[in-house]
Backbone bond lengths (Angstrom), bond angles and torsions (degrees), N, CA, C in turn:
res aa  C-N    CA-C-N  psi(-1)  N-CA   C-N-CA  omega(-1)  CA-C   N-CA-C  phi
1 M - - - 1.445 - - 1.518 109.97 -
2 A 1.328 115.82 131.17 1.476 121.37 176.20 1.525 108.47 -113.96
3 Y 1.286 116.19 159.94 1.463 121.42 -177.09 1.536 111.56 -127.77
4 V 1.313 114.34 138.27 1.469 119.92 169.08 1.545 104.99 -115.53
5 H 1.319 115.97 111.97 1.448 122.74 -177.17 1.539 107.17 -93.20
6 V 1.325 115.69 117.79 1.483 120.55 -177.81 1.515 107.98 -106.48
7 V 1.322 114.36 112.43 1.453 122.94 -176.26 1.512 111.53 -97.50
8 R 1.311 116.34 133.92 1.470 119.32 169.27 1.550 107.34 -81.88
9 H 1.296 116.82 140.37 1.474 120.77 -179.42 1.524 111.72 -59.63
10 G 1.327 115.93 166.94 1.466 121.76 177.71 1.507 112.83 -78.55
11 E 1.340 114.12 -178.94 1.471 120.64 -178.69 1.509 112.33 -61.79
12 V 1.339 115.72 138.67 1.465 122.77 -179.51 1.541 109.02 -99.68
13 E 1.315 117.02 146.93 1.461 122.89 174.25 1.548 107.17 -71.92
14 N 1.321 117.98 102.12 1.457 121.51 -172.93 1.511 111.81 -153.08
15 P 1.355 118.05 64.08 1.463 119.60 -175.15 1.522 114.06 -66.00
16 E 1.342 118.46 -21.63 1.463 121.36 -179.35 1.518 113.69 -87.44
17 K 1.336 116.42 0.41 1.481 122.41 178.37 1.540 111.91 56.23
18 I 1.341 114.63 49.04 1.461 121.00 175.33 1.528 109.82 -82.36
19 L 1.309 116.89 140.44 1.452 120.54 172.65 1.531 107.06 -78.17
20 Y 1.327 116.34 95.89 1.481 118.63 -170.88 1.496 113.92 -79.46
21 G 1.341 119.60 -26.03 1.462 121.41 173.02 1.507 112.76 54.27
22 R 1.326 114.37 -125.15 1.478 120.10 -178.47 1.515 113.43 -96.70
23 Q 1.327 118.12 10.28 1.456 119.61 179.77 1.521 111.27 -63.49
24 P 1.312 116.95 140.62 1.492 119.49 177.17 1.532 111.78 -75.59
25 G 1.307 116.57 161.77 1.435 121.32 168.37 1.530 116.42 90.73
26 W 1.339 117.54 1.27 1.446 118.80 178.13 1.522 108.98 -87.51
27 R 1.337 114.84 116.01 1.455 121.12 -173.41 1.526 111.55 -103.93
28 L 1.318 116.02 166.24 1.452 120.99 175.74 1.498 111.19 -68.87
29 S 1.313 116.57 146.04 1.465 121.84 170.31 1.553 108.60 -75.41
30 T 1.308 115.89 175.61 1.471 118.68 176.02 1.522 110.09 -60.16
31 R 1.329 117.16 -41.19 1.458 120.12 177.06 1.508 110.49 -64.88
32 G 1.318 117.04 -38.63 1.473 121.46 177.55 1.526 112.10 -61.21
33 Q 1.330 116.05 -36.25 1.479 119.86 177.90 1.532 110.17 -67.51
34 H 1.334 116.25 -37.86 1.457 119.30 175.69 1.521 110.67 -64.95
35 M 1.331 116.07 -37.96 1.477 119.89 176.10 1.510 111.22 -61.11
36 A 1.334 117.11 -42.47 1.453 120.73 178.39 1.530 111.51 -61.34
37 E 1.320 116.77 -41.26 1.475 120.50 176.61 1.519 110.93 -63.14
38 T 1.331 115.76 -38.79 1.482 120.10 179.57 1.532 110.14 -65.32
39 I 1.309 117.37 -40.59 1.471 120.11 176.96 1.531 110.70 -61.52
40 A 1.333 115.39 -41.26 1.466 118.99 178.15 1.538 110.67 -61.29
41 E 1.337 115.83 -43.10 1.459 119.09 178.24 1.528 110.21 -63.08
42 W 1.324 116.81 -44.10 1.484 121.24 179.08 1.550 110.11 -57.75
43 S 1.324 116.65 -39.27 1.445 121.14 -174.49 1.528 113.27 -75.35
44 G 1.320 116.68 -3.61 1.453 120.92 -173.99 1.511 114.94 -56.37
45 T 1.344 117.89 -31.13 1.453 120.79 -177.82 1.529 112.75 -86.73
46 L 1.314 117.56 -3.98 1.470 121.37 -177.98 1.523 109.83 -78.91
47 D 1.315 114.91 145.68 1.464 121.67 168.33 1.517 106.06 -96.01
48 L 1.331 115.28 88.08 1.482 119.89 -165.19 1.536 110.02 -89.35
49 G 1.326 112.97 127.19 1.468 119.18 179.85 1.504 114.02 -110.62
50 A 1.339 117.75 -12.12 1.457 120.69 -179.23 1.511 109.06 -157.44
51 L 1.329 115.32 142.08 1.445 123.15 177.83 1.542 107.17 -131.70
52 H 1.332 116.95 101.21 1.465 123.51 -176.37 1.523 109.08 -111.10
53 V 1.331 115.87 133.51 1.474 120.74 -165.77 1.501 111.65 -138.38
54 S 1.331 115.91 141.61 1.475 121.80 171.30 1.545 109.06 -56.33
55 P 1.340 116.77 148.74 1.455 119.07 179.78 1.533 114.89 -72.45
56 L 1.322 118.97 -10.53 1.468 121.39 -174.96 1.525 109.87 -73.15
57 Q 1.333 115.12 147.18 1.467 121.43 -171.22 1.538 112.18 -57.67
58 R 1.315 117.93 -42.67 1.450 120.52 -177.13 1.544 112.06 -62.83
59 A 1.308 116.00 -33.03 1.467 119.67 177.83 1.535 110.47 -75.31
60 Q 1.313 116.72 -42.94 1.451 120.57 177.97 1.525 111.69 -60.55
61 E 1.344 116.36 -40.22 1.478 120.27 178.65 1.527 110.69 -67.82
62 T 1.333 117.81 -35.13 1.460 120.76 177.61 1.533 110.19 -66.57
63 A 1.319 117.73 -36.00 1.462 121.38 -176.91 1.517 113.14 -79.68
64 T 1.305 118.92 -20.72 1.456 121.00 -172.30 1.530 113.30 -58.85
65 P 1.349 121.01 -47.20 1.451 119.75 178.55 1.538 112.85 -62.42
66 V 1.323 117.86 -32.71 1.481 121.17 176.19 1.508 109.42 -65.42
67 S 1.328 115.14 -44.72 1.476 120.29 178.60 1.520 111.47 -58.29
68 Q 1.339 115.70 -44.36 1.457 119.91 -178.37 1.534 111.48 -68.93
69 R 1.300 116.92 -38.92 1.477 120.15 -178.46 1.495 111.43 -66.43
70 H 1.329 117.83 -41.02 1.463 121.90 -176.43 1.509 113.11 -94.78
71 K 1.314 116.76 -5.01 1.470 121.17 -178.12 1.536 109.06 56.03
72 I 1.299 115.99 50.17 1.465 122.88 -178.91 1.504 107.95 -128.11
73 E 1.298 117.53 139.36 1.444 121.61 -179.64 1.532 111.32 -75.80
74 I 1.338 114.47 148.07 1.447 120.30 174.73 1.538 108.82 -80.23
75 T 1.320 116.65 129.68 1.457 121.76 170.57 1.518 107.57 -102.01
76 T 1.299 117.70 117.75 1.468 121.09 -179.05 1.526 109.27 -82.54
77 D 1.313 116.80 124.02 1.449 122.09 -178.43 1.546 108.80 -121.73
78 P 1.324 118.67 108.92 1.471 121.22 -179.15 1.538 113.32 -60.72
79 Q 1.327 116.83 -19.36 1.477 119.29 -179.96 1.542 111.44 -68.81
80 L 1.330 117.89 -16.07 1.454 121.52 -179.51 1.533 112.35 -92.20
81 I 1.311 118.19 6.58 1.473 123.25 -175.62 1.541 111.21 -66.83
82 E 1.312 114.40 161.62 1.463 121.75 175.45 1.532 110.59 -58.75
83 A 1.311 117.10 156.08 1.453 122.02 176.52 1.523 110.49 -68.51
84 G 1.328 115.45 143.04 1.466 119.25 173.99 1.521 110.75 -68.61
85 N 1.363 116.68 146.80 1.459 120.57 -176.36 1.527 109.14 -152.95
86 K 1.340 115.70 131.41 1.459 120.41 -178.32 1.537 113.87 -69.99
87 F 1.332 117.48 -13.89 1.458 121.92 178.59 1.516 113.07 -94.60
88 E 1.312 116.90 5.84 1.447 121.44 -178.54 1.544 110.72 -55.90
89 G 1.350 114.94 136.23 1.440 120.91 178.48 1.525 114.59 90.13
90 K 1.351 116.29 -2.35 1.465 121.03 -178.26 1.529 110.34 -107.44
91 K 1.335 115.58 154.05 1.453 120.61 174.35 1.525 107.53 -64.48
92 F 1.310 117.27 133.81 1.459 119.79 -171.70 1.509 110.12 -137.62
93 D 1.336 116.50 50.79 1.450 120.36 176.23 1.540 108.62 -97.54
94 I 1.315 117.02 145.51 1.481 121.13 -177.23 1.531 108.76 -57.44
95 G 1.330 115.96 127.08 1.447 122.63 173.84 1.498 115.47 88.07
96 I 1.318 118.67 -20.42 1.473 119.82 -177.17 1.530 113.35 -125.74
97 G 1.337 116.01 -0.85 1.439 118.98 -171.83 1.505 114.78 -98.40
98 A 1.358 114.73 -156.76 1.454 121.61 -172.62 1.520 114.11 -60.78
99 L 1.329 117.39 -30.48 1.459 119.58 -172.35 1.538 114.14 -68.51
100 R 1.332 117.24 -17.24 1.472 118.95 -178.94 1.523 111.72 -79.90
101 H 1.325 118.27 -7.70 1.457 122.38 -178.03 1.521 109.89 -93.78
102 P 1.348 118.04 128.38 1.468 120.87 -178.92 1.507 113.94 -55.64
103 S 1.350 118.32 -28.27 1.467 120.24 -179.87 1.533 112.15 -63.71
104 A 1.319 115.87 -19.28 1.476 119.26 179.90 1.514 112.97 -85.46
105 W 1.318 116.32 -20.07 1.475 118.80 -170.52 1.521 112.94 -65.81
106 R 1.355 116.80 -27.16 1.468 118.76 -178.21 1.521 112.69 -65.73
107 H 1.345 116.98 -13.94 1.459 120.22 178.63 1.535 112.52 -90.20
108 L 1.344 117.63 -3.52 1.442 120.69 -168.96 1.528 114.58 -107.25
109 W 1.320 116.68 18.55 1.460 119.36 -172.84 1.515 115.01 -75.93
110 N 1.319 118.62 -19.03 1.466 120.23 -177.25 1.543 111.19 -138.21
111 P 1.358 116.45 92.86 1.476 118.26 -178.90 1.511 113.07 -73.19
112 W 1.326 119.03 -11.71 1.457 121.38 -179.87 1.513 113.23 -77.70
113 R 1.331 116.80 -23.59 1.489 119.22 -173.22 1.534 112.06 -81.45
114 P 1.312 127.72 -54.67 1.452 126.94 -1.71 1.538 111.21 -91.76
115 S 1.317 115.54 156.14 1.490 120.15 -175.13 1.522 112.53 -73.33
116 W 1.337 119.30 -12.66 1.461 120.15 -178.72 1.521 113.10 -98.72
117 G 1.324 117.57 3.30 1.457 117.13 -178.39 1.505 112.83 -165.18
118 E 1.324 114.14 -163.07 1.473 121.59 -178.38 1.509 110.43 -59.15
119 P 1.324 119.15 132.69 1.469 121.56 -179.63 1.538 110.69 -60.05
120 Y 1.311 114.91 139.18 1.469 120.70 -179.23 1.531 111.16 -58.94
121 V 1.317 118.03 -38.19 1.465 119.31 -177.89 1.529 110.69 -65.64
122 E 1.303 117.77 -31.46 1.490 121.24 176.22 1.531 110.71 -71.49
123 I 1.329 116.76 -37.24 1.461 120.39 175.81 1.509 110.54 -60.23
124 V 1.341 116.24 -47.18 1.473 120.49 179.62 1.508 110.81 -58.24
125 E 1.313 118.21 -45.13 1.456 121.03 -175.90 1.531 111.64 -65.08
126 R 1.323 116.77 -42.65 1.453 117.44 -177.46 1.529 111.39 -74.19
127 M 1.353 116.94 -34.23 1.465 118.78 177.42 1.536 110.74 -67.70
128 K 1.331 115.76 -38.98 1.449 118.50 176.86 1.532 110.94 -61.50
129 N 1.315 116.15 -43.98 1.461 119.75 177.28 1.522 111.59 -60.65
130 A 1.333 115.84 -42.74 1.471 120.37 -177.42 1.546 110.59 -66.26
131 I 1.307 116.86 -42.65 1.459 121.64 -178.37 1.538 110.89 -64.37
132 F 1.319 116.02 -43.02 1.467 117.82 -179.86 1.537 111.74 -76.89
133 A 1.317 118.31 -25.66 1.463 120.15 173.00 1.537 109.76 -65.87
134 A 1.320 116.71 -42.08 1.475 120.14 177.10 1.521 111.52 -66.39
135 H 1.338 115.64 -40.57 1.482 120.22 178.41 1.549 110.41 -60.97
136 T 1.326 116.75 -43.36 1.474 121.28 179.68 1.513 110.13 -64.27
137 A 1.336 116.09 -45.66 1.468 120.41 -177.37 1.534 111.57 -64.82
138 A 1.312 117.45 -29.04 1.500 121.46 -178.67 1.507 110.89 -72.19
139 N 1.329 118.48 -21.43 1.460 123.05 173.76 1.531 113.10 53.36
140 G 1.342 114.20 53.01 1.443 119.50 176.96 1.514 114.95 94.72
141 K 1.322 117.35 -15.23 1.456 121.65 176.20 1.536 110.84 -91.91
142 D 1.324 117.51 179.31 1.436 121.04 173.80 1.516 111.37 -71.95
143 A 1.317 116.51 149.53 1.465 121.74 173.23 1.526 107.91 -120.38
144 L 1.325 115.28 149.24 1.469 121.25 176.33 1.502 108.12 -128.37
145 C 1.353 115.27 131.27 1.456 122.14 176.48 1.520 108.15 -119.19
146 V 1.325 115.80 148.95 1.460 120.20 173.41 1.517 107.77 -119.73
147 S 1.314 115.82 122.02 1.451 121.10 -176.04 1.537 109.82 -137.16
148 H 1.332 117.18 -146.05 1.455 123.39 -170.65 1.521 110.04 -135.43
149 Q 1.329 115.23 160.36 1.469 118.72 -169.32 1.528 114.78 -57.69
150 L 1.328 117.60 -52.83 1.466 119.12 -174.17 1.555 111.68 -63.54
151 P 1.319 120.71 -47.78 1.468 118.37 177.02 1.505 114.04 -58.45
152 I 1.340 116.41 -39.46 1.473 118.98 179.48 1.541 110.60 -65.67
153 W 1.316 115.24 -44.92 1.454 119.47 -176.31 1.547 111.08 -67.83
154 I 1.316 118.27 -39.84 1.448 120.52 -179.82 1.524 110.90 -66.87
155 F 1.329 117.12 -39.31 1.459 118.83 178.35 1.539 110.17 -67.41
156 R 1.325 116.97 -41.72 1.469 119.26 175.97 1.540 110.49 -60.58
157 S 1.320 117.52 -40.96 1.452 121.03 178.72 1.533 110.52 -60.99
158 F 1.322 116.43 -38.77 1.465 120.93 177.26 1.532 110.08 -62.93
159 I 1.333 116.55 -46.40 1.466 120.25 -179.49 1.517 111.58 -62.03
160 E 1.338 116.99 -36.44 1.455 122.22 -179.66 1.533 112.95 -81.42
161 G 1.340 116.96 -8.65 1.454 119.78 -177.25 1.507 112.86 72.51
162 R 1.329 117.75 27.30 1.441 122.10 -176.40 1.526 110.58 -98.13
163 S 1.323 116.53 157.59 1.467 121.58 178.55 1.531 110.45 -61.75
164 F 1.307 116.14 143.45 1.474 119.43 175.51 1.541 110.40 -75.14
165 L 1.312 118.33 -21.02 1.463 121.23 178.67 1.523 109.27 -71.69
166 H 1.327 117.31 123.16 1.465 119.46 -173.13 1.515 111.05 -157.67
167 D 1.322 116.32 166.57 1.453 123.47 173.53 1.519 107.69 -89.91
168 P 1.365 119.25 115.39 1.459 120.52 -178.42 1.525 115.16 -55.61
169 R 1.321 115.84 -24.63 1.460 119.17 -178.53 1.528 112.52 -74.83
170 K 1.340 116.74 -10.77 1.451 120.86 -175.18 1.536 111.87 -110.88
171 R 1.330 117.35 12.15 1.454 118.91 175.41 1.526 111.92 -67.83
172 E 1.321 116.53 132.14 1.448 120.38 176.43 1.532 107.48 -89.37
173 C 1.314 114.85 79.94 1.473 120.97 -177.47 1.515 108.51 -164.02
174 T 1.326 115.38 70.26 1.445 120.75 -176.64 1.537 111.90 -72.04
175 L 1.297 115.42 172.84 1.472 120.59 176.38 1.511 109.91 -58.09
176 A 1.319 116.23 134.72 1.474 124.32 178.46 1.518 113.01 58.82
177 S 1.319 116.88 26.49 1.463 120.32 175.20 1.535 109.11 -82.60
178 V 1.343 115.21 165.53 1.451 120.93 -177.72 1.534 108.69 -128.62
179 T 1.315 116.60 118.67 1.443 123.32 172.66 1.523 107.62 -106.42
180 S 1.311 116.99 112.22 1.479 121.85 -172.54 1.521 109.15 -104.50
181 F 1.309 116.33 120.68 1.457 122.27 177.99 1.524 110.12 -95.62
182 H 1.324 115.57 132.26 1.472 122.20 -176.85 1.516 108.47 -96.20
183 I 1.314 117.16 127.06 1.470 122.41 -177.09 1.523 108.57 -123.26
184 D 1.337 115.06 123.33 1.481 119.23 -177.79 1.535 110.46 -82.82
185 D 1.335 115.14 -179.54 1.473 118.48 -173.99 1.550 112.21 -75.87
186 Q 1.330 115.99 -2.17 1.477 120.08 172.81 1.521 110.81 -95.81
187 G 1.344 117.03 2.68 1.450 120.04 -179.90 1.516 113.99 77.26
188 I 1.330 116.16 29.28 1.471 121.65 -178.44 1.518 109.45 -113.38
189 I 1.345 116.78 133.13 1.457 120.63 174.96 1.517 108.22 -74.83
190 T 1.322 117.17 116.52 1.457 121.63 -175.16 1.531 113.40 -101.35
191 G 1.299 117.46 -5.56 1.460 120.39 -179.57 1.516 110.68 164.61
192 F 1.325 114.58 -172.98 1.452 119.77 178.95 1.537 109.33 -152.53
193 T 1.315 115.19 162.15 1.465 121.69 168.66 1.499 108.86 -130.28
194 Y 1.314 116.11 159.36 1.466 122.61 -176.31 1.516 109.30 -129.64
195 Q 1.340 116.32 133.37 1.481 121.84 179.37 1.507 110.12 -137.89
196 E 1.340 115.85 156.22 1.459 122.43 176.15 1.517 108.97 -127.23
197 P 1.342 117.12 77.28 1.472 119.31 -178.31 1.539 113.70 -61.40
198 A 1.308 117.30 -25.69 1.470 121.82 -177.74 1.513 112.18 -104.48
199 A 1.322 117.53 23.83 1.486 120.49 -177.96 1.532 112.66 -55.89
200 H 1.322 116.17 -34.25 1.469 119.55 -178.16 1.515 111.89 -69.34
201 L 1.333 118.01 -12.02 1.471 122.02 -178.27 1.512 112.23 -103.02
202 L 1.346 117.54 -4.54 1.471 118.97 -176.41 1.528 110.76 -64.94
203 P 1.348 116.97 140.00 1.447 120.39 179.15 1.522 111.81 -68.53
């Protein structure tokens, strides 16, 4: 049994609660940096053969301490990037954000697709490709990927056979959490486990 551990990045410096999405330049907060160090400590027992990371800055910064600890280079994989979203760059806090404006409502007609962003089926396909690319590169060892909450949650929902339609507030994918997919010697994902190594740092 081999494992691909998919880590959500640490906390981002974002006091204005902007939906940063795929925008460049969003860095980890001080707490997020501590989360990254905690993930590196957690990974210490792994026999790591591959480290594949989203191209976004917050993911790269989360992966850096892991890279340094294991003396392994980061492989940037665009397939691990955050989901596309039409509200990117806007304030997105409940009650005061983009959704209260009528101009936003035209994007909300189909929550199954979803109509406001990258289709869920496309997220599943690229995440599957990314996970198996990391698994192949690890060559029998563990692989670690750093990605983002929505892609991780949607792929997990696919593995569990659950509906993609969900309440974002109820995703089990906290900051710096680890969702580990188990892959047998036939190349089949047989299950997953979920951990929160940085739970003590959550805001």
